[in-house]
MIDOSE-1310 file (N, C-alpha, C; in nm, 2 decimals, decimal comma, always signed):
residues 274
xxxx	-12,24/-11,73/-8,07/-12,09/-11,78/-8,14/-12,07/-11,87/-8,14; -12,00/-11,92/-8,20/-11,96/-12,10/-8,19/-11,86/-12,06/-8,04; -11,84/-12,18/-8,00/-11,72/-12,18/-7,89/-11,61/-12,19/-7,93; -11,52/-12,15/-7,86/-11,37/-12,16/-7,88/-11,29/-12,28/-7,82
xxxx	-11,25/-12,33/-7,91/-11,17/-12,45/-7,86/-11,05/-12,38/-7,78; -11,01/-12,49/-7,68/-10,94/-12,41/-7,56/-10,80/-12,48/-7,61; -10,79/-12,56/-7,70/-10,63/-12,63/-7,74/-10,61/-12,57/-7,90; -10,71/-12,49/-7,97/-10,72/-12,45/-8,09/-10,66/-12,25/-8,09
xxxx	-10,55/-12,23/-8,11/-10,54/-12,09/-8,17/-10,66/-12,07/-8,31; -10,73/-11,98/-8,22/-10,85/-11,91/-8,29/-10,81/-11,79/-8,37; -10,87/-11,81/-8,51/-10,82/-11,68/-8,58/-10,95/-11,69/-8,69; -10,96/-11,50/-8,64/-11,11/-11,50/-8,74/-11,05/-11,42/-8,87
xxxx	-11,09/-11,44/-8,94/-11,06/-11,34/-9,10/-11,14/-11,27/-9,14; -11,10/-11,21/-9,25/-11,18/-11,12/-9,32/-11,14/-11,03/-9,41; -11,21/-11,03/-9,50/-11,16/-10,99/-9,67/-11,26/-10,85/-9,68; -11,18/-10,76/-9,78/-11,30/-10,63/-9,84/-11,22/-10,59/-9,95
xxxx	-11,34/-10,56/-10,04/-11,31/-10,49/-10,13/-11,44/-10,41/-10,17; -11,38/-10,26/-10,23/-11,41/-10,18/-10,28/-11,41/-10,12/-10,46; -11,50/-10,07/-10,50/-11,51/-10,02/-10,63/-11,48/-9,89/-10,66; -11,40/-9,87/-10,77/-11,42/-9,70/-10,82/-11,34/-9,60/-10,68
xxxx	-11,20/-9,65/-10,67/-11,11/-9,73/-10,75/-11,14/-9,85/-10,66; -11,06/-9,95/-10,73/-11,12/-10,10/-10,69/-10,97/-10,12/-10,59; -11,03/-10,12/-10,44/-10,86/-10,13/-10,35/-10,97/-10,24/-10,27; -10,86/-10,35/-10,23/-10,89/-10,44/-10,10/-10,84/-10,43/-9,99
xxxx	-10,89/-10,49/-9,90/-10,83/-10,49/-9,74/-10,86/-10,63/-9,67; -10,75/-10,62/-9,55/-10,75/-10,80/-9,47/-10,81/-10,73/-9,30; -10,85/-10,83/-9,28/-10,82/-10,78/-9,12/-10,79/-10,96/-9,06; -10,77/-10,92/-8,91/-10,78/-11,06/-8,83/-10,76/-11,04/-8,76
xxxx	-10,83/-11,15/-8,64/-10,85/-11,15/-8,48/-10,76/-11,27/-8,44; -10,68/-11,31/-8,35/-10,62/-11,43/-8,31/-10,63/-11,42/-8,17; -10,71/-11,53/-8,14/-10,77/-11,58/-8,02/-10,75/-11,69/-7,97; -10,65/-11,67/-7,84/-10,64/-11,79/-7,74/-10,69/-11,80/-7,66
xxxx	-10,75/-11,93/-7,56/-10,81/-11,94/-7,42/-10,72/-11,98/-7,31; -10,66/-11,92/-7,23/-10,61/-11,96/-7,11/-10,66/-12,05/-7,02; -10,54/-12,10/-6,92/-10,52/-12,21/-6,86/-10,70/-12,18/-6,72; -10,72/-12,02/-6,73/-10,84/-12,02/-6,64/-10,95/-11,97/-6,71
xxxx	-10,95/-12,02/-6,85/-11,09/-12,00/-6,96/-11,10/-11,81/-7,01; -10,99/-11,81/-6,97/-10,99/-11,65/-7,05/-10,93/-11,63/-7,16; -11,03/-11,49/-7,23/-10,98/-11,45/-7,42/-10,86/-11,45/-7,43; -10,76/-11,42/-7,46/-10,61/-11,37/-7,53/-10,64/-11,33/-7,63
xxxx	-10,71/-11,19/-7,67/-10,69/-11,16/-7,82/-10,56/-11,03/-7,87; -10,58/-11,05/-8,05/-10,44/-10,95/-8,09/-10,51/-10,96/-8,20; -10,51/-10,86/-8,25/-10,58/-10,80/-8,40/-10,50/-10,72/-8,47; -10,51/-10,71/-8,57/-10,41/-10,69/-8,69/-10,48/-10,60/-8,80
xxxx	-10,43/-10,49/-8,89/-10,56/-10,45/-8,96/-10,41/-10,39/-9,07; -10,32/-10,48/-9,17/-10,22/-10,42/-9,26/-10,30/-10,36/-9,35; -10,19/-10,26/-9,41/-10,23/-10,22/-9,52/-10,26/-10,28/-9,65; -10,36/-10,21/-9,72/-10,43/-10,33/-9,82/-10,38/-10,32/-9,97
xxxx	-10,46/-10,36/-10,05/-10,42/-10,41/-10,15/-10,50/-10,31/-10,32; -10,42/-10,29/-10,39/-10,47/-10,20/-10,54/-10,55/-10,30/-10,61; -10,70/-10,26/-10,71/-10,73/-10,37/-10,84/-10,75/-10,50/-10,72; -10,76/-10,52/-10,58/-10,81/-10,66/-10,59/-10,96/-10,69/-10,53
xxxx	-11,05/-10,84/-10,60/-11,13/-10,85/-10,55/-11,17/-10,90/-10,47; -11,27/-10,93/-10,40/-11,34/-10,97/-10,30/-11,28/-11,09/-10,25; -11,30/-11,21/-10,34/-11,21/-11,34/-10,30/-11,07/-11,38/-10,33; -11,03/-11,24/-10,39/-10,89/-11,29/-10,35/-10,82/-11,16/-10,21
xxxx	-10,93/-11,13/-10,18/-10,87/-11,07/-10,01/-10,93/-11,16/-9,89; -11,04/-11,22/-9,94/-11,08/-11,36/-9,82/-10,97/-11,43/-9,85; -10,90/-11,48/-9,95/-10,79/-11,53/-9,97/-10,67/-11,50/-9,92; -10,66/-11,39/-9,91/-10,54/-11,29/-9,85/-10,55/-11,27/-9,70
xxxx	-10,67/-11,30/-9,67/-10,65/-11,26/-9,49/-10,62/-11,37/-9,45; -10,66/-11,49/-9,53/-10,64/-11,68/-9,46/-10,47/-11,64/-9,43; -10,39/-11,61/-9,57/-10,24/-11,63/-9,60/-10,16/-11,54/-9,49; -10,22/-11,37/-9,47/-10,14/-11,30/-9,39/-10,22/-11,38/-9,27
xxxx	-10,27/-11,41/-9,24/-10,30/-11,45/-9,10/-10,20/-11,54/-9,03; -10,21/-11,67/-9,16/-10,09/-11,78/-9,10/-9,94/-11,75/-9,10; -9,92/-11,60/-9,15/-9,81/-11,57/-9,19/-9,77/-11,51/-9,06; -9,87/-11,42/-9,00/-9,83/-11,39/-8,88/-9,79/-11,54/-8,77
xxxx	-9,89/-11,57/-8,76/-9,91/-11,66/-8,65/-9,78/-11,75/-8,64; -9,73/-11,77/-8,76/-9,59/-11,84/-8,73/-9,47/-11,76/-8,76; -9,52/-11,62/-8,76/-9,40/-11,51/-8,77/-9,30/-11,51/-8,62; -9,19/-11,44/-8,66/-9,11/-11,39/-8,54/-9,10/-11,26/-8,49
xxxx	-9,17/-11,25/-8,38/-9,26/-11,32/-8,28/-9,35/-11,38/-8,33; -9,42/-11,45/-8,30/-9,58/-11,48/-8,34/-9,65/-11,40/-8,16; -9,79/-11,36/-8,24/-9,89/-11,29/-8,09/-9,87/-11,39/-8,04; -9,86/-11,51/-8,04/-9,91/-11,66/-7,94/-9,79/-11,77/-7,95
xxxx	-9,75/-11,83/-7,82/-9,66/-11,93/-7,80/-9,75/-12,06/-7,90; -9,73/-12,11/-8,05/-9,73/-12,20/-8,05/-9,80/-12,36/-8,06; -9,69/-12,37/-7,93/-9,64/-12,46/-7,84/-9,80/-12,51/-7,77; -9,83/-12,40/-7,73/-9,96/-12,42/-7,63/-10,06/-12,46/-7,68
xxxx	-10,06/-12,50/-7,85/-10,17/-12,55/-7,94/-10,18/-12,64/-7,96; -10,27/-12,78/-8,02/-10,30/-12,89/-8,11/-10,33/-12,81/-8,22; -10,38/-12,71/-8,30/-10,43/-12,71/-8,38/-10,49/-12,56/-8,45; -10,48/-12,50/-8,55/-10,49/-12,40/-8,58/-10,63/-12,39/-8,66
xxxx	-10,71/-12,31/-8,61/-10,85/-12,29/-8,63/-10,90/-12,16/-8,75; -10,91/-12,16/-8,83/-10,93/-12,00/-8,92/-11,14/-12,03/-8,97; -11,17/-11,89/-8,89/-11,27/-11,87/-8,89/-11,32/-11,77/-9,01; -11,40/-11,77/-9,09/-11,36/-11,68/-9,20/-11,59/-11,69/-9,25
xxxx	-11,60/-11,60/-9,29/-11,78/-11,59/-9,34/-11,77/-11,65/-9,52; -11,66/-11,70/-9,53/-11,58/-11,66/-9,73/-11,68/-11,76/-9,74; -11,79/-11,86/-9,83/-11,82/-11,94/-9,87/-11,69/-12,00/-9,99; -11,65/-11,92/-10,05/-11,58/-11,89/-10,13/-11,43/-12,00/-10,07
xxxx	-11,39/-11,95/-10,01/-11,26/-11,97/-9,92/-11,31/-12,11/-9,85; -11,39/-12,13/-9,80/-11,45/-12,30/-9,71/-11,50/-12,40/-9,75; -11,57/-12,35/-9,88/-11,60/-12,45/-10,00/-11,49/-12,54/-10,03; -11,41/-12,43/-10,06/-11,27/-12,47/-10,18/-11,14/-12,56/-10,11
xxxx	-11,17/-12,48/-10,00/-11,05/-12,52/-9,93/-11,01/-12,68/-9,91; -11,09/-12,82/-9,93/-11,06/-12,92/-9,95/-11,02/-12,98/-10,13; -11,06/-12,82/-10,20/-11,10/-12,90/-10,29/-10,90/-12,85/-10,30; -10,86/-12,75/-10,29/-10,75/-12,73/-10,34/-10,61/-12,78/-10,23
xxxx	-10,60/-12,88/-10,15/-10,56/-12,95/-10,06/-10,58/-13,10/-10,14; -10,64/-13,13/-10,20/-10,67/-13,32/-10,24/-10,72/-13,29/-10,37; -10,79/-13,21/-10,44/-10,81/-13,23/-10,63/-10,71/-13,11/-10,66; -10,74/-12,98/-10,68/-10,69/-12,93/-10,79/-10,48/-12,90/-10,79
xxxx	-10,46/-12,96/-10,70/-10,28/-12,96/-10,77/-10,27/-13,09/-10,81; -10,35/-13,21/-10,81/-10,29/-13,30/-10,88/-10,35/-13,31/-11,03; -10,44/-13,18/-11,01/-10,51/-13,15/-11,14/-10,47/-13,07/-11,25; -10,36/-12,98/-11,20/-10,31/-12,90/-11,22/-10,38/-12,73/-11,20
xxxx	-10,42/-12,76/-11,11/-10,49/-12,67/-11,15/-10,62/-12,58/-11,21; -10,64/-12,70/-11,27/-10,79/-12,67/-11,34/-10,87/-12,79/-11,25; -11,02/-12,70/-11,27/-11,13/-12,71/-11,24/-11,18/-12,92/-11,32; -11,26/-12,94/-11,26/-11,29/-13,08/-11,34/-11,32/-13,08/-11,51
xxxx	-11,42/-12,94/-11,52/-11,48/-12,92/-11,68/-11,35/-12,86/-11,75; -11,24/-12,87/-11,68/-11,12/-12,83/-11,69/-11,06/-12,71/-11,71; -11,17/-12,59/-11,65/-11,14/-12,45/-11,67/-11,03/-12,45/-11,56; -10,97/-12,35/-11,55/-10,86/-12,24/-11,51/-10,88/-12,23/-11,34
xxxx	-10,85/-12,26/-11,24/-10,86/-12,26/-11,10/-10,85/-12,08/-11,08; -10,94/-12,06/-11,04/-10,92/-11,88/-11,06/-10,84/-11,83/-10,89; -10,78/-11,76/-10,91/-10,68/-11,72/-10,78/-10,57/-11,79/-10,77; -10,57/-11,89/-10,84/-10,41/-11,97/-10,85/-10,31/-11,94/-10,73
xxxx	-10,22/-11,81/-10,81/-10,08/-11,78/-10,71/-10,14/-11,77/-10,53; -10,32/-11,71/-10,49/-10,32/-11,70/-10,35/-10,32/-11,88/-10,28; -10,40/-11,93/-10,38/-10,47/-12,07/-10,34/-10,33/-12,18/-10,31; -10,22/-12,13/-10,41/-10,10/-12,20/-10,35/-9,98/-12,13/-10,26
xxxx	-10,01/-12,04/-10,25/-9,93/-11,95/-10,13/-10,01/-12,09/-10,00; -10,16/-12,01/-9,99/-10,20/-12,07/-9,88/-10,15/-12,22/-9,83; -10,23/-12,27/-9,97/-10,21/-12,47/-9,95/-10,00/-12,44/-9,92; -9,94/-12,37/-9,93/-9,76/-12,42/-9,92/-9,75/-12,37/-9,75
xxxx	-9,83/-12,27/-9,71/-9,86/-12,22/-9,57/-9,88/-12,36/-9,50; -9,99/-12,43/-9,52/-10,05/-12,47/-9,45/-9,98/-12,61/-9,44; -9,90/-12,65/-9,54/-9,79/-12,81/-9,49/-9,65/-12,78/-9,47; -9,65/-12,64/-9,44/-9,55/-12,63/-9,37/-9,54/-12,62/-9,23
xxxx	-9,68/-12,56/-9,24/-9,76/-12,53/-9,06/-9,74/-12,70/-9,00; -9,79/-12,77/-9,09/-9,80/-12,92/-9,04/-9,66/-12,98/-9,06; -9,54/-12,96/-9,12/-9,44/-13,00/-9,14/-9,37/-12,96/-8,99; -9,36/-12,86/-8,98/-9,26/-12,79/-8,91/-9,29/-12,76/-8,72
xxxx	-9,42/-12,71/-8,72/-9,51/-12,72/-8,63/-9,61/-12,80/-8,56; -9,62/-12,91/-8,70/-9,67/-13,05/-8,60/-9,87/-13,03/-8,64; -9,91/-12,86/-8,65/-10,02/-12,84/-8,60/-10,11/-12,80/-8,77; -10,21/-12,90/-8,73/-10,34/-12,93/-8,85/-10,37/-12,79/-8,88
xxxx	-10,40/-12,72/-8,98/-10,51/-12,61/-8,97/-10,65/-12,65/-9,03; -10,73/-12,62/-8,98/-10,88/-12,60/-9,05/-10,95/-12,49/-9,06; -11,00/-12,46/-9,12/-11,08/-12,35/-9,18/-11,24/-12,36/-9,13; -11,32/-12,32/-9,07/-11,45/-12,34/-9,10/-11,49/-12,18/-9,11
xxxx	-11,68/-12,23/-9,16/-11,72/-12,10/-9,17/-11,81/-12,04/-9,06; -11,83/-11,92/-9,03/-11,90/-11,87/-8,96/-12,04/-11,77/-8,99; -12,17/-11,75/-9,02/-12,22/-11,64/-9,05/-12,20/-11,53/-9,01; -12,15/-11,45/-9,19/-12,09/-11,35/-9,12/-12,23/-11,22/-9,06
xxxx	-12,19/-11,13/-8,99/-12,22/-11,01/-8,93/-12,38/-11,02/-8,85; -12,40/-11,14/-8,76/-12,45/-11,16/-8,73/-12,44/-11,14/-8,56; -12,42/-11,31/-8,47/-12,43/-11,26/-8,34/-12,29/-11,24/-8,29; -12,20/-11,30/-8,38/-12,06/-11,32/-8,34/-11,96/-11,16/-8,37
xxxx	-11,90/-11,21/-8,21/-11,84/-11,01/-8,20/-11,75/-11,00/-8,28; -11,69/-11,12/-8,32/-11,52/-11,10/-8,34/-11,56/-11,11/-8,46; -11,65/-11,20/-8,53/-11,70/-11,15/-8,70/-11,73/-10,99/-8,73; -11,79/-10,90/-8,63/-11,79/-10,79/-8,69/-11,67/-10,71/-8,67
xxxx	-11,61/-10,81/-8,58/-11,51/-10,68/-8,57/-11,43/-10,67/-8,64; -11,36/-10,83/-8,75/-11,23/-10,83/-8,79/-11,33/-10,81/-8,97; -11,44/-10,74/-8,95/-11,52/-10,70/-9,06/-11,52/-10,54/-9,04; -11,46/-10,48/-9,00/-11,49/-10,37/-8,95/-11,31/-10,33/-8,99
xxxx	-11,22/-10,43/-8,94/-11,10/-10,42/-8,95/-11,03/-10,44/-9,09; -11,09/-10,53/-9,17/-11,07/-10,55/-9,30/-11,13/-10,40/-9,42; -11,21/-10,35/-9,32/-11,24/-10,27/-9,43/-11,18/-10,12/-9,39; -11,14/-10,10/-9,26/-11,03/-10,03/-9,26/-10,94/-10,02/-9,34
xxxx	-10,88/-10,17/-9,38/-10,77/-10,19/-9,44/-10,78/-10,13/-9,59; -10,89/-10,15/-9,60/-10,96/-10,14/-9,73/-10,91/-9,99/-9,78; -10,92/-9,89/-9,71/-10,96/-9,77/-9,71/-10,82/-9,72/-9,71; -10,72/-9,76/-9,64/-10,59/-9,74/-9,65/-10,49/-9,82/-9,76
xxxx	-10,52/-9,79/-9,88/-10,44/-9,94/-9,91/-10,29/-9,90/-9,99; -10,19/-9,97/-10,01/-10,03/-9,98/-10,02/-10,05/-9,97/-10,14; -9,90/-9,98/-10,24/-9,89/-9,95/-10,40/-9,88/-10,09/-10,38; -9,94/-10,18/-10,34/-9,91/-10,32/-10,38/-10,05/-10,40/-10,45
xxxx	-10,03/-10,46/-10,55/-10,15/-10,47/-10,61/-10,18/-10,66/-10,60; -10,25/-10,67/-10,66/-10,29/-10,82/-10,68/-10,30/-10,87/-10,78; -10,23/-10,81/-10,89/-10,24/-10,86/-11,04/-10,24/-10,77/-11,13; -10,21/-10,78/-11,23/-10,28/-10,71/-11,31/-10,41/-10,68/-11,43
xxxx	-10,45/-10,62/-11,43/-10,56/-10,63/-11,52/-10,64/-10,48/-11,54; -10,65/-10,51/-11,67/-10,72/-10,33/-11,72/-10,87/-10,38/-11,69; -10,91/-10,26/-11,68/-11,12/-10,24/-11,66/-11,15/-10,09/-11,73; -11,23/-10,10/-11,83/-11,27/-9,99/-11,94/-11,43/-10,05/-11,90
xxxx	-11,50/-9,92/-11,90/-11,68/-9,89/-11,90/-11,75/-10,01/-11,99; -11,85/-10,09/-11,92/-11,90/-10,16/-12,05/-12,03/-10,12/-12,09; -12,08/-10,12/-12,16/-12,21/-10,03/-12,24/-12,37/-10,07/-12,23; -12,30/-10,24/-12,17/-12,48/-10,32/-12,11/-12,52/-10,25/-12,00
xxxx	-12,68/-10,23/-11,95/-12,71/-10,19/-11,83/-12,72/-10,31/-11,75; -12,66/-10,46/-11,78/-12,69/-10,55/-11,67/-12,55/-10,58/-11,62; -12,54/-10,66/-11,53/-12,44/-10,68/-11,42/-12,36/-10,79/-11,47; -12,26/-10,83/-11,45/-12,20/-10,93/-11,48/-12,28/-11,08/-11,44
xxxx	-12,28/-11,15/-11,49/-12,36/-11,29/-11,47/-12,29/-11,39/-11,50; -12,21/-11,51/-11,43/-12,16/-11,63/-11,48/-12,25/-11,72/-11,53; -12,21/-11,71/-11,65/-12,32/-11,88/-11,72/-12,43/-11,80/-11,86; -12,42/-11,68/-11,80/-12,54/-11,62/-11,90/-12,51/-11,63/-12,05
xxxx	-12,42/-11,68/-12,11/-12,41/-11,69/-12,26/-12,38/-11,83/-12,30; -12,44/-11,94/-12,34/-12,41/-12,03/-12,36/-12,31/-12,06/-12,45; -12,27/-12,15/-12,42/-12,14/-12,14/-12,56/-12,17/-12,28/-12,62; -12,17/-12,22/-12,74/-12,25/-12,33/-12,86/-12,16/-12,36/-13,01
xxxx	-12,01/-12,27/-13,00/-11,94/-12,34/-13,10/-11,98/-12,17/-13,19; -12,10/-12,07/-13,17/-12,12/-11,97/-13,28/-11,98/-11,87/-13,23; -12,04/-11,78/-13,36/-11,96/-11,64/-13,39/-12,04/-11,53/-13,34; -11,91/-11,47/-13,21/-12,02/-11,31/-13,15/-11,95/-11,21/-13,14
xxxx	-12,00/-11,10/-13,16/-11,90/-11,00/-13,18/-11,91/-10,95/-13,00; -11,76/-10,93/-13,00/-11,82/-10,92/-12,85/-11,71/-10,74/-12,80; -11,73/-10,69/-12,71/-11,67/-10,61/-12,63/-11,58/-10,66/-12,50; -11,45/-10,63/-12,55/-11,43/-10,66/-12,38/-11,37/-10,57/-12,27
xxxx	-11,42/-10,56/-12,16/-11,49/-10,47/-12,06/-11,32/-10,49/-11,97; -11,25/-10,63/-11,91/-11,14/-10,62/-11,82/-11,08/-10,73/-11,95; -10,93/-10,72/-11,93/-10,85/-10,82/-11,93/-10,73/-10,85/-11,86; -10,78/-10,99/-11,80/-10,63/-11,03/-11,67/-10,54/-11,16/-11,76
xxxx	-10,42/-11,13/-11,77/-10,34/-11,27/-11,77/-10,33/-11,35/-11,65; -10,34/-11,51/-11,65/-10,36/-11,56/-11,54/-10,21/-11,66/-11,56; -10,14/-11,63/-11,50/-10,01/-11,64/-11,44/-9,96/-11,85/-11,44; -9,89/-11,90/-11,46/-9,84/-11,98/-11,47/-9,86/-12,05/-11,35
xxxx	-9,96/-12,18/-11,32/-9,97/-12,26/-11,42/-10,07/-12,27/-11,58; -10,10/-12,17/-11,58/-10,22/-12,16/-11,66/-10,19/-12,11/-11,83; -10,14/-11,97/-11,78/-10,07/-11,86/-11,95/-10,17/-11,88/-11,98; -10,31/-11,83/-11,98/-10,39/-11,78/-12,01/-10,45/-11,69/-12,02
xxxx	-10,56/-11,60/-12,05/-10,61/-11,51/-12,05/-10,75/-11,49/-12,03; -10,77/-11,42/-11,94/-10,93/-11,39/-11,91/-10,99/-11,29/-11,92; -11,13/-11,31/-11,97/-11,20/-11,15/-12,03/-11,34/-11,16/-11,94; -11,38/-11,03/-11,88/-11,50/-11,02/-11,92/-11,58/-10,96/-12,03
xxxx	-11,66/-10,98/-12,09/-11,76/-10,91/-12,22/-11,85/-10,92/-12,19; -11,87/-10,83/-12,34/-12,07/-10,81/-12,32/-12,07/-10,83/-12,51; -12,21/-10,95/-12,53/-12,24/-10,92/-12,63/-12,26/-10,81/-12,70; -12,23/-10,78/-12,85/-12,25/-10,69/-12,91/-12,38/-10,73/-13,02
xxxx	-12,39/-10,88/-13,03/-12,49/-10,89/-13,15/-12,65/-10,86/-13,14; -12,69/-10,76/-13,16/-12,87/-10,71/-13,15/-12,93/-10,85/-13,18; -12,87/-10,93/-13,30/-12,97/-11,09/-13,33/-12,95/-11,17/-13,21; -12,91/-11,18/-13,18/-12,86/-11,31/-13,05/-12,97/-11,29/-12,95
xxxx	-13,00/-11,37/-12,87/-13,04/-11,40/-12,77/-12,95/-11,37/-12,65; -12,80/-11,36/-12,69/-12,74/-11,28/-12,53/-12,68/-11,17/-12,59; -12,78/-11,06/-12,62/-12,76/-10,97/-12,68/-12,71/-10,84/-12,54; -12,63/-10,82/-12,55/-12,62/-10,72/-12,41/-12,52/-10,78/-12,30
xxxx	-12,54/-10,91/-12,28/-12,56/-11,02/-12,17/-12,34/-11,02/-12,14; -12,37/-11,00/-12,04/-12,22/-11,01/-11,94/-12,18/-11,12/-11,91; -12,06/-11,16/-11,93/-12,02/-11,32/-11,88/-11,84/-11,31/-11,87; -11,82/-11,41/-11,84/-11,65/-11,44/-11,83/-11,64/-11,54/-11,95
xxxx	-11,45/-11,54/-11,98/-11,42/-11,66/-12,09/-11,26/-11,63/-12,09; -11,20/-11,77/-12,12/-11,07/-11,75/-12,16/-11,02/-11,79/-12,27; -10,95/-11,78/-12,30/-10,85/-11,75/-12,42/-10,71/-11,76/-12,41; -10,69/-11,87/-12,52/-10,51/-11,83/-12,55/-10,47/-11,68/-12,63
xxxx	-10,52/-11,63/-12,68/-10,51/-11,52/-12,79/-10,60/-11,40/-12,64; -10,47/-11,27/-12,67/-10,42/-11,12/-12,64/-10,55/-11,03/-12,70; -10,61/-11,00/-12,65/-10,76/-10,90/-12,68/-10,74/-10,83/-12,57; -10,77/-10,69/-12,60/-10,74/-10,56/-12,51/-10,88/-10,52/-12,49
xxxx	-10,87/-10,48/-12,34/-11,00/-10,44/-12,30/-11,07/-10,29/-12,35; -11,16/-10,29/-12,36/-11,21/-10,14/-12,48/-11,22/-10,14/-12,58; -11,17/-10,28/-12,64/-11,16/-10,34/-12,74/-11,29/-10,43/-12,83; -11,38/-10,40/-12,98/-11,42/-10,52/-12,97/-11,39/-10,62/-13,11
xxxx	-11,41/-10,75/-13,11/-11,35/-10,83/-13,20/-11,48/-10,93/-13,21; -11,43/-10,98/-13,32/-11,55/-11,09/-13,38/-11,46/-11,22/-13,34; -11,56/-11,31/-13,28/-11,46/-11,44/-13,23/-11,54/-11,58/-13,21; -11,51/-11,70/-13,23/-11,55/-11,81/-13,22/-11,47/-11,86/-13,12
xxxx	-11,68/-11,90/-13,03/-11,64/-11,96/-12,91/-11,63/-12,11/-12,89; -11,63/-12,16/-12,80/-11,62/-12,33/-12,78/-11,77/-12,37/-12,72; -11,74/-12,51/-12,74/-11,89/-12,53/-12,77/-11,91/-12,65/-12,59; -11,81/-12,59/-12,50/-11,86/-12,62/-12,40/-11,85/-12,53/-12,21
xxxx	-11,99/-12,48/-12,22/-12,06/-12,44/-12,15/-11,97/-12,44/-11,96; -11,94/-12,53/-11,99/-11,88/-12,54/-11,83/-11,71/-12,49/-11,82; -11,67/-12,49/-11,93/-11,52/-12,43/-11,96/-11,51/-12,35/-12,08; -11,62/-12,21/-12,03/-11,64/-12,17/-12,16/-11,47/-12,11/-12,20
xxxx	-11,45/-12,03/-12,33/-11,34/-12,07/-12,40/-11,39/-11,95/-12,56; -11,25/-11,84/-12,62/-11,24/-11,79/-12,74/-11,17/-11,90/-12,76; -11,22/-11,99/-12,89/-11,09/-12,08/-12,97/-11,02/-11,99/-13,10; -11,10/-11,89/-13,12/-11,05/-11,84/-13,24/-11,05/-11,64/-13,24
xxxx	-10,98/-11,59/-13,25/-11,02/-11,43/-13,28/-11,02/-11,41/-13,42; -11,18/-11,38/-13,49/-11,11/-11,41/-13,63/-11,10/-11,26/-13,65; -11,13/-11,16/-13,62/-11,12/-10,97/-13,64/-11,11/-10,92/-13,55; -11,05/-10,78/-13,58/-11,11/-10,67/-13,47/-11,20/-10,57/-13,48
xxxx	-11,28/-10,52/-13,42/-11,38/-10,44/-13,56/-11,30/-10,37/-13,44; -11,35/-10,23/-13,57/-11,31/-10,09/-13,52/-11,42/-10,01/-13,56; -11,47/-9,92/-13,40/-11,58/-9,87/-13,44/-11,59/-9,73/-13,51; -11,69/-9,70/-13,55/-11,72/-9,57/-13,58/-11,71/-9,49/-13,52
xx	-11,66/-9,32/-13,55/-11,69/-9,25/-13,51/-11,80/-9,16/-13,51; -11,84/-9,06/-13,46/-11,93/-9,02/-13,48/-11,98/-8,90/-13,62
């Protein structure tokens, strides 16, 4: 287990999600070290979310933990500390935390390729909290990666808390998304369909509206053209046009695989009954 910083409020966070139905949960443990070197802990397991992905819950765990750490009353007096250290086993959160502070806000919450940053509302809220804590409490917030479920007892415990949270979801939702059954035997694989400006027949599996600042749609889809080398491949794409989960369309893709988009919906294809 990594050494605890005596001058830091350490928070272990974890997010969890289950499918069928999709529900998510979060858990966190706050740890402080007193003057005699003893650990003081406080743990929480709030109600979960309906319709949440695992990455959303990993982010939400950080958000909720910072809200509690600065709440009234907080688990520990923040004047005791020089910083707040969040420890997470999510590479998604840890690898992108620097981008959320220095890159994405100045790029209108788009990646270098121009694709919308996923989970933008959660990233924006995390950034707002980090900046507020720095302004009001003069505490910097760090996020450290820990290897999941190995020798770290706090990481194991927070994983159990997140699963417990997911199993008792509230009525809160992470955002509207409609889901329909896919026909392909393949799992979704990002980048499995190359963008070559081609016309393709696609069946929409999920549809989700990405709110401001993007104001576009994100779809999970499968390719239905039997003559295509991408036949039955399942991937993600964004578009300005609204399509519906469970429906099939003829579309024209762009030619940028780093930012896959539907440029044009040519027609909806009505499948014939038996």
